[in-house]
Every structure is written in structure tokens, then in C-alpha cells.
N, C-alpha and C positions, 0 to 999 in steps of 0.2 A: 736839369729843374731845381728851383729855390726851395721848395716847400717837400718835406718829406713825408711819406702817408703814416698818418696817426692809426694805432693800432687800438684797442676799446679792454680795457681791463675785464677782469671779471672779477664784480663784488662779492665779500665773503657773505657767507652765510649766517656767521653771527650778526653782521650787523643789521641785514635785514629781518631777522627777529627780534631785535630790540627797536628798532624803527618802530615795527609794528602795537608794542607793547607802549611803548611813548606816546603813541596816533593817540592809541583808547585811553589814557591818562587824564583830560579834560572831558570828557563825557562821563571818565566814573566820577572823578571832583566834581563838575557839576550836580550828579545824580545826587552827592555827599553833602551837599551844599542847600540842595533842594529838601532834603530831609530833614535837619539841623533849623531849616527857617521856614519851612512852612508845614511841614508835614506834622512835625512831630508836637509842636508849638497846639496844633489843631486836636490833635485826638490826648491832648494834656486837657482841652478844653470842655469836652465830648464827655470823658473823665468826670470833671470837678461838676457838670450840670446833670449827670445821672445820679451822681450823690446827693445832689440837693436837691433833685425829685422824688430821690427816695425818703431825704429825710423829712418830707411835709410833714407835716399835723394839722390834728383842728386848732382852729384860734392864730395860725400863721396869718399874716398880711402880707398878701402878695401883687406881682404887677405880671399882667398877662402879654404876649406879642401886640396886641391890638391896644393898648398903653390901658388898659384899665384895671382900677385898684380895688382891690376886695379883700377881704376876709376870709377865709376856709371854715365853712360849716359842716361839711360831708367831703369825706374822702373815698372814693372808688380806688379801684384796678387801673384802670384811664379815665374816667372822669372826676374830676374836682367840681363840686360846688360853693360856690364864694359869697358872701353874702356886698353887694356894691350899696344900699341906703336900706333906710328901714321898709321891711317889705317887700325888698327885690334879691333877688337871689337868680344868678347864671350859671350855668352849666358849661363847662369849658375842658376841653379835652388836658391830664394830666403835662403832656408837650408843650402846653401854649403859654404857661408857665417860665416865663422868663428872670426873675428876681425875689427875694425871699428880705421883705424890707424890715425893721428894726419893731419891737414893741411897741406900741403909742403911735406910728406915726399917722393909723386912720382914726378918727375923733367922730 
């Protein structure tokens, strides 16, 4: 016979353990990148929005989610009253306010 028989060699148990760890590394790395790219900036924006809503005061000029611009006339725990025109007052939820404008924007 010209071809000799081939025998399988037993793999070392240490090589199998490091191979399993190395196969998990891309998955762990993906979650770390996901945290720093998506989750952490979103938490920062939520924290800034909460601070802005807590700092609202009477007389602030604000913009709502619907694009309505008005001046705060009354503040409540969950609702805010906005003066949008002479004699026109809207009641909106506090969380509907998305931006505080600089003083004197509304004339």
C-alpha cells in the first residue's frame, strides 16, 4: 500500500477553553460599542430634559412638541398654562415642552 493510515490527534484542553473565550470577544465588544454609541448619549439627553423641565418658571418662553410658542403663565405639577396670544391660554402637559427660548423672543 502506498498510503499510510492517518491517526487523529487529541486536542489540548487549554486550546479549547481559549477558543471559546475568543469566540465570545466580538459579542462582548459589540455590546460595549453599543453602550457608548447609543445608550449613554440617550441617557444624557434624558437627564438634560428632566433638568430643563424642573427648572421651568413663570414667564419663561417655551416651544411645545407641536411647535406652539408661548409664555408660561401658570405652573402645576403636571400641567403648564401658556399664553400664546392676547386672551388665548393653552393648557399643556409639562413633558410636552421641548425647548426654552431666550427672554424676549416672543413680542
